[in-house]
PDB file of N, CA, C and O in Angstrom:
ATOM      1  N   MET A   1     121.761 114.170 124.417  1.00  0.00           N
ATOM      2  CA  MET A   1     121.353 115.338 123.262  1.00  0.00           C
ATOM      3  C   MET A   1     121.023 116.736 124.146  1.00  0.00           C
ATOM      4  O   MET A   1     120.033 116.684 124.875  1.00  0.00           O
ATOM      5  N   LYS A   2     121.575 117.613 124.125  1.00  0.00           N
ATOM      6  CA  LYS A   2     121.393 118.754 124.791  1.00  0.00           C
ATOM      7  C   LYS A   2     121.013 119.727 123.476  1.00  0.00           C
ATOM      8  O   LYS A   2     121.090 120.920 123.772  1.00  0.00           O
ATOM      9  N   ASP A   3     120.727 119.540 122.463  1.00  0.00           N
ATOM     10  CA  ASP A   3     120.085 120.018 121.387  1.00  0.00           C
ATOM     11  C   ASP A   3     118.840 119.979 121.233  1.00  0.00           C
ATOM     12  O   ASP A   3     118.525 119.163 120.367  1.00  0.00           O
ATOM     13  N   ASP A   4     117.748 120.659 121.829  1.00  0.00           N
ATOM     14  CA  ASP A   4     116.674 120.532 121.434  1.00  0.00           C
ATOM     15  C   ASP A   4     116.001 120.445 119.969  1.00  0.00           C
ATOM     16  O   ASP A   4     114.830 120.128 119.761  1.00  0.00           O
ATOM     17  N   THR A   5     116.660 120.680 119.301  1.00  0.00           N
ATOM     18  CA  THR A   5     116.125 120.879 117.725  1.00  0.00           C
ATOM     19  C   THR A   5     116.396 119.326 117.390  1.00  0.00           C
ATOM     20  O   THR A   5     115.577 118.693 116.723  1.00  0.00           O
ATOM     21  N   GLY A   6     117.505 118.775 117.849  1.00  0.00           N
ATOM     22  CA  GLY A   6     117.849 117.224 117.277  1.00  0.00           C
ATOM     23  C   GLY A   6     116.856 116.105 118.308  1.00  0.00           C
ATOM     24  O   GLY A   6     116.538 115.042 117.774  1.00  0.00           O
ATOM     25  N   LYS A   7     116.451 116.328 119.562  1.00  0.00           N
ATOM     26  CA  LYS A   7     115.187 115.782 119.967  1.00  0.00           C
ATOM     27  C   LYS A   7     113.754 116.050 119.727  1.00  0.00           C
ATOM     28  O   LYS A   7     112.801 115.460 120.235  1.00  0.00           O
ATOM     29  N   LYS A   8     113.737 117.165 118.759  1.00  0.00           N
ATOM     30  CA  LYS A   8     112.473 117.287 118.361  1.00  0.00           C
ATOM     31  C   LYS A   8     112.176 116.487 117.071  1.00  0.00           C
ATOM     32  O   LYS A   8     111.173 115.820 116.817  1.00  0.00           O
ATOM     33  N   ILE A   9     113.236 116.697 116.342  1.00  0.00           N
ATOM     34  CA  ILE A   9     113.362 115.709 115.119  1.00  0.00           C
ATOM     35  C   ILE A   9     113.064 114.557 115.004  1.00  0.00           C
ATOM     36  O   ILE A   9     112.268 114.118 114.174  1.00  0.00           O
ATOM     37  N   ILE A  10     113.951 113.625 116.210  1.00  0.00           N
ATOM     38  CA  ILE A  10     114.192 112.080 116.287  1.00  0.00           C
ATOM     39  C   ILE A  10     112.607 112.046 117.184  1.00  0.00           C
ATOM     40  O   ILE A  10     112.116 110.917 117.198  1.00  0.00           O
ATOM     41  N   ILE A  11     111.932 112.931 117.780  1.00  0.00           N
ATOM     42  CA  ILE A  11     110.311 112.626 118.127  1.00  0.00           C
ATOM     43  C   ILE A  11     109.406 112.681 117.206  1.00  0.00           C
ATOM     44  O   ILE A  11     108.474 111.877 117.174  1.00  0.00           O
ATOM     45  N   THR A  12     109.519 113.370 116.580  1.00  0.00           N
ATOM     46  CA  THR A  12     108.353 114.012 115.273  1.00  0.00           C
ATOM     47  C   THR A  12     108.919 112.503 114.703  1.00  0.00           C
ATOM     48  O   THR A  12     108.385 111.528 115.232  1.00  0.00           O
ATOM     49  N   GLY A  13     109.670 112.311 113.952  1.00  0.00           N
ATOM     50  CA  GLY A  13     110.143 111.415 112.876  1.00  0.00           C
ATOM     51  C   GLY A  13     109.453 110.173 113.762  1.00  0.00           C
ATOM     52  O   GLY A  13     108.398 109.807 113.244  1.00  0.00           O
ATOM     53  N   ALA A  14     109.756 109.545 114.807  1.00  0.00           N
ATOM     54  CA  ALA A  14     109.205 108.700 115.478  1.00  0.00           C
ATOM     55  C   ALA A  14     107.955 108.387 115.607  1.00  0.00           C
ATOM     56  O   ALA A  14     107.471 107.271 115.421  1.00  0.00           O
ATOM     57  N   SER A  15     107.170 109.756 116.058  1.00  0.00           N
ATOM     58  CA  SER A  15     105.684 109.598 116.041  1.00  0.00           C
ATOM     59  C   SER A  15     105.166 109.294 114.538  1.00  0.00           C
ATOM     60  O   SER A  15     104.306 108.462 114.249  1.00  0.00           O
ATOM     61  N   LEU A  16     105.898 110.178 113.590  1.00  0.00           N
ATOM     62  CA  LEU A  16     105.501 110.090 112.151  1.00  0.00           C
ATOM     63  C   LEU A  16     105.143 108.410 111.787  1.00  0.00           C
ATOM     64  O   LEU A  16     104.102 107.923 111.345  1.00  0.00           O
ATOM     65  N   LEU A  17     106.627 107.664 112.214  1.00  0.00           N
ATOM     66  CA  LEU A  17     106.501 106.633 111.529  1.00  0.00           C
ATOM     67  C   LEU A  17     105.545 105.370 112.434  1.00  0.00           C
ATOM     68  O   LEU A  17     104.897 104.535 111.803  1.00  0.00           O
ATOM     69  N   ALA A  18     105.570 105.380 113.744  1.00  0.00           N
ATOM     70  CA  ALA A  18     104.491 105.113 114.660  1.00  0.00           C
ATOM     71  C   ALA A  18     102.975 105.240 114.158  1.00  0.00           C
ATOM     72  O   ALA A  18     102.152 104.326 114.219  1.00  0.00           O
ATOM     73  N   GLY A  19     102.733 106.580 113.630  1.00  0.00           N
ATOM     74  CA  GLY A  19     101.447 106.297 113.320  1.00  0.00           C
ATOM     75  C   GLY A  19     101.312 106.041 111.846  1.00  0.00           C
ATOM     76  O   GLY A  19     100.154 105.989 111.431  1.00  0.00           O
ATOM     77  N   PHE A  20     102.084 105.905 111.155  1.00  0.00           N
ATOM     78  CA  PHE A  20     101.900 105.178 109.506  1.00  0.00           C
ATOM     79  C   PHE A  20     102.149 103.652 109.830  1.00  0.00           C
ATOM     80  O   PHE A  20     101.824 102.887 108.923  1.00  0.00           O
ATOM     81  N   ALA A  21     102.599 103.164 110.814  1.00  0.00           N
ATOM     82  CA  ALA A  21     102.909 101.560 110.893  1.00  0.00           C
ATOM     83  C   ALA A  21     101.479 101.593 111.633  1.00  0.00           C
ATOM     84  O   ALA A  21     100.761 100.904 110.907  1.00  0.00           O
ATOM     85  N   MET A  22     100.782 102.011 112.618  1.00  0.00           N
ATOM     86  CA  MET A  22      99.478 102.004 113.017  1.00  0.00           C
ATOM     87  C   MET A  22      98.338 102.009 112.163  1.00  0.00           C
ATOM     88  O   MET A  22      97.392 101.259 112.405  1.00  0.00           O
ATOM     89  N   LYS A  23      98.335 102.873 111.071  1.00  0.00           N
ATOM     90  CA  LYS A  23      97.346 102.900 109.854  1.00  0.00           C
ATOM     91  C   LYS A  23      97.751 101.634 109.082  1.00  0.00           C
ATOM     92  O   LYS A  23      96.844 100.966 108.585  1.00  0.00           O
ATOM     93  N   GLN A  24      98.788 101.315 108.962  1.00  0.00           N
ATOM     94  CA  GLN A  24      98.916 100.237 107.826  1.00  0.00           C
ATOM     95  C   GLN A  24      98.499  98.738 108.887  1.00  0.00           C
ATOM     96  O   GLN A  24      98.098  97.773 108.235  1.00  0.00           O
ATOM     97  N   PHE A  25      98.567  98.588 110.109  1.00  0.00           N
ATOM     98  CA  PHE A  25      98.339  97.686 111.090  1.00  0.00           C
ATOM     99  C   PHE A  25      96.511  97.216 110.815  1.00  0.00           C
ATOM    100  O   PHE A  25      95.977  96.126 110.607  1.00  0.00           O
ATOM    101  N   ALA A  26      95.811  99.007 110.973  1.00  0.00           N
ATOM    102  CA  ALA A  26      94.518  98.942 111.192  1.00  0.00           C
ATOM    103  C   ALA A  26      94.056  98.710 109.634  1.00  0.00           C
ATOM    104  O   ALA A  26      92.923  98.231 109.573  1.00  0.00           O
ATOM    105  N   THR A  27      94.657  98.934 108.399  1.00  0.00           N
ATOM    106  CA  THR A  27      94.181  98.822 107.494  1.00  0.00           C
ATOM    107  C   THR A  27      94.144  97.467 106.938  1.00  0.00           C
ATOM    108  O   THR A  27      93.200  97.232 106.184  1.00  0.00           O
ATOM    109  N   LYS A  28      95.216  96.275 107.225  1.00  0.00           N
ATOM    110  CA  LYS A  28      95.134  95.088 107.220  1.00  0.00           C
ATOM    111  C   LYS A  28      94.083  94.291 107.870  1.00  0.00           C
ATOM    112  O   LYS A  28      93.401  93.341 107.487  1.00  0.00           O
ATOM    113  N   ASN A  29      94.162  95.040 109.102  1.00  0.00           N
ATOM    114  CA  ASN A  29      93.111  94.060 110.047  1.00  0.00           C
ATOM    115  C   ASN A  29      91.538  94.203 109.367  1.00  0.00           C
ATOM    116  O   ASN A  29      90.768  93.255 109.211  1.00  0.00           O
ATOM    117  N   TRP A  30      91.262  95.636 109.002  1.00  0.00           N
ATOM    118  CA  TRP A  30      90.230  95.881 108.479  1.00  0.00           C
ATOM    119  C   TRP A  30      89.613  94.755 107.082  1.00  0.00           C
ATOM    120  O   TRP A  30      88.550  94.156 106.920  1.00  0.00           O
ATOM    121  N   GLU A  31      90.898  94.865 106.249  1.00  0.00           N
ATOM    122  CA  GLU A  31      90.721  93.545 105.083  1.00  0.00           C
ATOM    123  C   GLU A  31      90.222  92.341 105.696  1.00  0.00           C
ATOM    124  O   GLU A  31      89.231  91.730 105.296  1.00  0.00           O
ATOM    125  N   LYS A  32      91.132  91.933 106.945  1.00  0.00           N
ATOM    126  CA  LYS A  32      90.852  90.462 107.187  1.00  0.00           C
ATOM    127  C   LYS A  32      89.226  90.564 107.885  1.00  0.00           C
ATOM    128  O   LYS A  32      88.350  89.709 107.751  1.00  0.00           O
ATOM    129  N   ILE A  33      89.130  91.708 108.564  1.00  0.00           N
ATOM    130  CA  ILE A  33      87.802  91.378 109.017  1.00  0.00           C
ATOM    131  C   ILE A  33      86.223  91.514 107.980  1.00  0.00           C
ATOM    132  O   ILE A  33      85.163  90.933 108.213  1.00  0.00           O
ATOM    133  N   PHE A  34      86.491  92.355 106.957  1.00  0.00           N
ATOM    134  CA  PHE A  34      85.587  93.025 106.184  1.00  0.00           C
ATOM    135  C   PHE A  34      86.068  92.097 104.593  1.00  0.00           C
ATOM    136  O   PHE A  34      85.212  91.681 103.813  1.00  0.00           O
ATOM    137  N   GLY A  35      87.068  91.977 104.446  1.00  0.00           N
ATOM    138  CA  GLY A  35      87.193  91.217 103.162  1.00  0.00           C
ATOM    139  C   GLY A  35      87.137  92.361 102.304  1.00  0.00           C
ATOM    140  O   GLY A  35      87.011  92.048 101.120  1.00  0.00           O
ATOM    141  N   GLU A  36      87.190  93.538 102.522  1.00  0.00           N
ATOM    142  CA  GLU A  36      87.329  94.481 101.851  1.00  0.00           C
ATOM    143  C   GLU A  36      88.248  95.778 101.893  1.00  0.00           C
ATOM    144  O   GLU A  36      88.585  95.945 103.065  1.00  0.00           O
ATOM    145  N   GLU A  37      88.679  96.566 101.232  1.00  0.00           N
ATOM    146  CA  GLU A  37      89.480  97.769 101.331  1.00  0.00           C
ATOM    147  C   GLU A  37      88.805  98.674 102.369  1.00  0.00           C
ATOM    148  O   GLU A  37      87.634  98.456 102.678  1.00  0.00           O
ATOM    149  N   PRO A  38      89.391  99.524 102.833  1.00  0.00           N
ATOM    150  CA  PRO A  38      88.972 100.540 103.926  1.00  0.00           C
ATOM    151  C   PRO A  38      88.218 101.588 102.880  1.00  0.00           C
ATOM    152  O   PRO A  38      88.359 101.732 101.665  1.00  0.00           O
ATOM    153  N   PRO A  39      87.448 102.191 103.739  1.00  0.00           N
ATOM    154  CA  PRO A  39      86.916 103.252 102.693  1.00  0.00           C
ATOM    155  C   PRO A  39      87.788 104.368 102.577  1.00  0.00           C
ATOM    156  O   PRO A  39      88.583 104.734 103.443  1.00  0.00           O
ATOM    157  N   SER A  40      87.568 104.989 101.262  1.00  0.00           N
ATOM    158  CA  SER A  40      88.783 105.766 100.495  1.00  0.00           C
ATOM    159  C   SER A  40      87.898 107.133 100.304  1.00  0.00           C
ATOM    160  O   SER A  40      86.678 107.214 100.452  1.00  0.00           O
ATOM    161  N   THR A  41      88.685 108.058  99.985  1.00  0.00           N
ATOM    162  CA  THR A  41      88.048 109.396 100.014  1.00  0.00           C
ATOM    163  C   THR A  41      87.543 109.703  98.402  1.00  0.00           C
ATOM    164  O   THR A  41      87.354 110.791  97.858  1.00  0.00           O
ATOM    165  N   ASN A  42      87.378 108.094  97.766  1.00  0.00           N
ATOM    166  CA  ASN A  42      86.555 108.419  96.686  1.00  0.00           C
ATOM    167  C   ASN A  42      85.135 108.689  96.579  1.00  0.00           C
ATOM    168  O   ASN A  42      84.318 107.832  96.913  1.00  0.00           O
ATOM    169  N   PRO A  43      84.775 109.866  96.119  1.00  0.00           N
ATOM    170  CA  PRO A  43      83.390 109.785  96.501  1.00  0.00           C
ATOM    171  C   PRO A  43      82.192 108.748  95.777  1.00  0.00           C
ATOM    172  O   PRO A  43      82.314 108.532  94.571  1.00  0.00           O
ATOM    173  N   SER A  44      81.364 108.291  96.315  1.00  0.00           N
ATOM    174  CA  SER A  44      80.520 107.134  95.366  1.00  0.00           C
ATOM    175  C   SER A  44      78.875 107.105  96.502  1.00  0.00           C
ATOM    176  O   SER A  44      78.511 107.179  97.675  1.00  0.00           O
ATOM    177  N   LYS A  45      78.339 106.935  95.035  1.00  0.00           N
ATOM    178  CA  LYS A  45      76.746 107.028  95.527  1.00  0.00           C
ATOM    179  C   LYS A  45      76.303 105.900  96.600  1.00  0.00           C
ATOM    180  O   LYS A  45      75.430 106.049  97.455  1.00  0.00           O
ATOM    181  N   GLU A  46      77.202 104.567  96.347  1.00  0.00           N
ATOM    182  CA  GLU A  46      77.129 103.629  97.342  1.00  0.00           C
ATOM    183  C   GLU A  46      78.112 103.452  98.611  1.00  0.00           C
ATOM    184  O   GLU A  46      78.541 102.371  99.015  1.00  0.00           O
ATOM    185  N   ILE A  47      78.336 104.493  99.063  1.00  0.00           N
ATOM    186  CA  ILE A  47      79.333 104.837 100.374  1.00  0.00           C
ATOM    187  C   ILE A  47      78.378 103.937 101.633  1.00  0.00           C
ATOM    188  O   ILE A  47      77.151 103.842 101.674  1.00  0.00           O
ATOM    189  N   ASP A  48      79.013 103.563 102.238  1.00  0.00           N
ATOM    190  CA  ASP A  48      78.318 102.800 103.586  1.00  0.00           C
ATOM    191  C   ASP A  48      78.806 103.456 104.575  1.00  0.00           C
ATOM    192  O   ASP A  48      79.950 103.269 104.987  1.00  0.00           O
ATOM    193  N   TRP A  49      77.579 104.729 105.318  1.00  0.00           N
ATOM    194  CA  TRP A  49      78.376 105.775 106.087  1.00  0.00           C
ATOM    195  C   TRP A  49      78.894 104.870 107.095  1.00  0.00           C
ATOM    196  O   TRP A  49      80.089 104.979 107.373  1.00  0.00           O
ATOM    197  N   LYS A  50      77.971 103.712 107.880  1.00  0.00           N
ATOM    198  CA  LYS A  50      78.715 103.041 108.953  1.00  0.00           C
ATOM    199  C   LYS A  50      79.855 102.585 108.914  1.00  0.00           C
ATOM    200  O   LYS A  50      80.471 102.475 109.975  1.00  0.00           O
ATOM    201  N   LYS A  51      80.345 102.264 107.908  1.00  0.00           N
ATOM    202  CA  LYS A  51      82.190 102.030 107.660  1.00  0.00           C
ATOM    203  C   LYS A  51      82.943 103.089 107.801  1.00  0.00           C
ATOM    204  O   LYS A  51      83.918 103.244 108.535  1.00  0.00           O
ATOM    205  N   VAL A  52      82.287 104.050 106.824  1.00  0.00           N
ATOM    206  CA  VAL A  52      83.357 104.926 106.905  1.00  0.00           C
ATOM    207  C   VAL A  52      83.383 105.655 108.168  1.00  0.00           C
ATOM    208  O   VAL A  52      84.527 105.988 108.478  1.00  0.00           O
ATOM    209  N   LEU A  53      82.276 106.083 109.174  1.00  0.00           N
ATOM    210  CA  LEU A  53      82.621 106.374 110.271  1.00  0.00           C
ATOM    211  C   LEU A  53      83.204 105.553 110.829  1.00  0.00           C
ATOM    212  O   LEU A  53      84.029 106.218 111.456  1.00  0.00           O
ATOM    213  N   LEU A  54      83.444 104.141 111.154  1.00  0.00           N
ATOM    214  CA  LEU A  54      83.784 103.229 112.080  1.00  0.00           C
ATOM    215  C   LEU A  54      85.136 103.567 111.315  1.00  0.00           C
ATOM    216  O   LEU A  54      85.708 104.338 112.086  1.00  0.00           O
ATOM    217  N   TRP A  55      85.902 103.400 110.257  1.00  0.00           N
ATOM    218  CA  TRP A  55      86.995 103.626 109.937  1.00  0.00           C
ATOM    219  C   TRP A  55      87.741 105.178 110.310  1.00  0.00           C
ATOM    220  O   TRP A  55      88.953 105.389 110.271  1.00  0.00           O
ATOM    221  N   THR A  56      86.986 105.886 110.568  1.00  0.00           N
ATOM    222  CA  THR A  56      87.312 107.329 110.874  1.00  0.00           C
ATOM    223  C   THR A  56      87.453 107.343 112.435  1.00  0.00           C
ATOM    224  O   THR A  56      87.929 108.400 112.850  1.00  0.00           O
ATOM    225  N   VAL A  57      87.221 106.633 113.169  1.00  0.00           N
ATOM    226  CA  VAL A  57      86.903 106.359 114.409  1.00  0.00           C
ATOM    227  C   VAL A  57      88.055 105.768 114.879  1.00  0.00           C
ATOM    228  O   VAL A  57      88.871 106.340 115.602  1.00  0.00           O
ATOM    229  N   ILE A  58      88.168 104.222 114.340  1.00  0.00           N
ATOM    230  CA  ILE A  58      89.340 103.738 114.232  1.00  0.00           C
ATOM    231  C   ILE A  58      90.589 103.902 113.888  1.00  0.00           C
ATOM    232  O   ILE A  58      91.491 103.292 114.463  1.00  0.00           O
ATOM    233  N   THR A  59      90.843 104.911 112.716  1.00  0.00           N
ATOM    234  CA  THR A  59      92.292 105.422 112.408  1.00  0.00           C
ATOM    235  C   THR A  59      92.263 106.575 113.317  1.00  0.00           C
ATOM    236  O   THR A  59      93.324 106.972 113.799  1.00  0.00           O
ATOM    237  N   GLY A  60      91.429 107.008 113.528  1.00  0.00           N
ATOM    238  CA  GLY A  60      91.895 108.469 114.137  1.00  0.00           C
ATOM    239  C   GLY A  60      92.578 107.685 115.454  1.00  0.00           C
ATOM    240  O   GLY A  60      93.800 107.608 115.579  1.00  0.00           O
ATOM    241  N   THR A  61      91.783 107.202 116.269  1.00  0.00           N
ATOM    242  CA  THR A  61      92.436 106.693 117.773  1.00  0.00           C
ATOM    243  C   THR A  61      93.473 105.991 117.657  1.00  0.00           C
ATOM    244  O   THR A  61      94.271 106.042 118.592  1.00  0.00           O
ATOM    245  N   ALA A  62      93.816 105.038 116.373  1.00  0.00           N
ATOM    246  CA  ALA A  62      94.692 104.483 116.838  1.00  0.00           C
ATOM    247  C   ALA A  62      95.921 105.165 116.231  1.00  0.00           C
ATOM    248  O   ALA A  62      97.079 104.749 116.262  1.00  0.00           O
ATOM    249  N   VAL A  63      95.602 105.938 115.847  1.00  0.00           N
ATOM    250  CA  VAL A  63      96.669 106.863 115.270  1.00  0.00           C
ATOM    251  C   VAL A  63      97.475 107.848 116.256  1.00  0.00           C
ATOM    252  O   VAL A  63      98.572 107.955 116.804  1.00  0.00           O
ATOM    253  N   SER A  64      96.337 108.443 116.145  1.00  0.00           N
ATOM    254  CA  SER A  64      96.647 109.333 117.543  1.00  0.00           C
ATOM    255  C   SER A  64      97.391 108.904 118.785  1.00  0.00           C
ATOM    256  O   SER A  64      98.289 109.534 119.343  1.00  0.00           O
ATOM    257  N   SER A  65      96.915 107.814 119.112  1.00  0.00           N
ATOM    258  CA  SER A  65      97.219 107.027 120.376  1.00  0.00           C
ATOM    259  C   SER A  65      98.735 106.571 120.260  1.00  0.00           C
ATOM    260  O   SER A  65      99.508 106.737 121.203  1.00  0.00           O
ATOM    261  N   SER A  66      99.157 105.943 118.971  1.00  0.00           N
ATOM    262  CA  SER A  66     100.431 105.511 118.847  1.00  0.00           C
ATOM    263  C   SER A  66     101.115 106.766 118.586  1.00  0.00           C
ATOM    264  O   SER A  66     102.236 106.746 119.093  1.00  0.00           O
ATOM    265  N   LYS A  67     100.852 107.844 117.983  1.00  0.00           N
ATOM    266  CA  LYS A  67     101.822 108.960 118.253  1.00  0.00           C
ATOM    267  C   LYS A  67     102.172 109.741 119.383  1.00  0.00           C
ATOM    268  O   LYS A  67     103.233 110.356 119.490  1.00  0.00           O
ATOM    269  N   LEU A  68     100.984 109.696 120.482  1.00  0.00           N
ATOM    270  CA  LEU A  68     101.390 110.418 121.701  1.00  0.00           C
ATOM    271  C   LEU A  68     101.667 109.288 122.357  1.00  0.00           C
ATOM    272  O   LEU A  68     102.143 109.770 123.384  1.00  0.00           O
ATOM    273  N   ALA A  69     101.708 108.190 122.493  1.00  0.00           N
ATOM    274  CA  ALA A  69     102.499 107.179 123.319  1.00  0.00           C
ATOM    275  C   ALA A  69     104.202 107.281 122.645  1.00  0.00           C
ATOM    276  O   ALA A  69     105.175 107.530 123.357  1.00  0.00           O
ATOM    277  N   ALA A  70     104.266 107.067 121.362  1.00  0.00           N
ATOM    278  CA  ALA A  70     105.701 107.480 121.000  1.00  0.00           C
ATOM    279  C   ALA A  70     106.607 108.297 121.362  1.00  0.00           C
ATOM    280  O   ALA A  70     107.812 108.151 121.564  1.00  0.00           O
ATOM    281  N   LYS A  71     105.532 109.661 121.464  1.00  0.00           N
ATOM    282  CA  LYS A  71     105.992 110.849 121.990  1.00  0.00           C
ATOM    283  C   LYS A  71     106.500 110.791 123.381  1.00  0.00           C
ATOM    284  O   LYS A  71     107.629 111.106 123.758  1.00  0.00           O
ATOM    285  N   ARG A  72     105.542 110.356 124.074  1.00  0.00           N
ATOM    286  CA  ARG A  72     105.770 110.399 125.737  1.00  0.00           C
ATOM    287  C   ARG A  72     106.938 109.751 125.905  1.00  0.00           C
ATOM    288  O   ARG A  72     107.675 110.169 126.798  1.00  0.00           O
ATOM    289  N   TYR A  73     107.348 108.660 125.141  1.00  0.00           N
ATOM    290  CA  TYR A  73     107.985 107.618 125.531  1.00  0.00           C
ATOM    291  C   TYR A  73     109.424 108.410 125.167  1.00  0.00           C
ATOM    292  O   TYR A  73     110.165 108.793 126.073  1.00  0.00           O
ATOM    293  N   LEU A  74     109.707 108.592 123.906  1.00  0.00           N
ATOM    294  CA  LEU A  74     110.832 108.987 123.820  1.00  0.00           C
ATOM    295  C   LEU A  74     111.398 110.410 124.195  1.00  0.00           C
ATOM    296  O   LEU A  74     112.520 110.807 123.877  1.00  0.00           O
ATOM    297  N   THR A  75     110.417 111.156 124.950  1.00  0.00           N
ATOM    298  CA  THR A  75     110.548 112.458 125.593  1.00  0.00           C
ATOM    299  C   THR A  75     111.176 112.219 126.757  1.00  0.00           C
ATOM    300  O   THR A  75     112.046 113.033 127.068  1.00  0.00           O
ATOM    301  N   LEU A  76     110.932 111.164 127.606  1.00  0.00           N
ATOM    302  CA  LEU A  76     111.454 110.916 128.646  1.00  0.00           C
ATOM    303  C   LEU A  76     112.283 110.054 128.758  1.00  0.00           C
ATOM    304  O   LEU A  76     112.934 109.967 129.799  1.00  0.00           O
ATOM    305  N   LYS A  77     112.492 109.097 127.593  1.00  0.00           N
ATOM    306  CA  LYS A  77     113.872 108.073 127.548  1.00  0.00           C
ATOM    307  C   LYS A  77     115.129 109.274 126.957  1.00  0.00           C
ATOM    308  O   LYS A  77     116.248 108.981 127.378  1.00  0.00           O
ATOM    309  N   LEU A  78     115.093 110.526 126.079  1.00  0.00           N
ATOM    310  CA  LEU A  78     115.765 111.378 125.920  1.00  0.00           C
ATOM    311  C   LEU A  78     116.289 112.079 126.968  1.00  0.00           C
ATOM    312  O   LEU A  78     117.489 112.095 127.241  1.00  0.00           O
ATOM    313  N   GLU A  79     115.244 112.790 127.699  1.00  0.00           N
ATOM    314  CA  GLU A  79     115.681 113.154 128.844  1.00  0.00           C
ATOM    315  C   GLU A  79     116.190 112.803 129.867  1.00  0.00           C
ATOM    316  O   GLU A  79     116.696 113.611 130.646  1.00  0.00           O
ATOM    317  N   GLU A  80     116.155 111.312 130.107  1.00  0.00           N
ATOM    318  CA  GLU A  80     116.973 110.475 131.013  1.00  0.00           C
ATOM    319  C   GLU A  80     118.160 110.441 130.912  1.00  0.00           C
ATOM    320  O   GLU A  80     118.830 110.396 131.944  1.00  0.00           O
ATOM    321  N   LYS A  81     118.820 110.452 129.568  1.00  0.00           N
ATOM    322  CA  LYS A  81     120.063 110.309 129.146  1.00  0.00           C
ATOM    323  C   LYS A  81     120.967 111.626 129.250  1.00  0.00           C
ATOM    324  O   LYS A  81     122.171 111.527 129.010  1.00  0.00           O
ATOM    325  N   GLU A  82     120.365 112.948 129.629  1.00  0.00           N
ATOM    326  CA  GLU A  82     120.818 114.354 130.102  1.00  0.00           C
ATOM    327  C   GLU A  82     121.517 114.115 131.072  1.00  0.00           C
ATOM    328  O   GLU A  82     122.045 115.037 131.695  1.00  0.00           O
TER     329      GLU A  82
END
């Protein structure tokens, strides 16, 4: 592909898909480990801040890493085909 716009669309779409898939993966594993849904944005007086912070770190790291990996991989693969 010589069109940069097409490349950017493909790479962005793939990175969003990778991020979504990783969040779903993290959610399912959280439910297996803790036996409950991950913390949500609904305010509650009975919030377990340790779990909120843990969920934030896990999802932030996992989603960002998967998006970065997808972007880098596809950028290299699309450049090879030119």
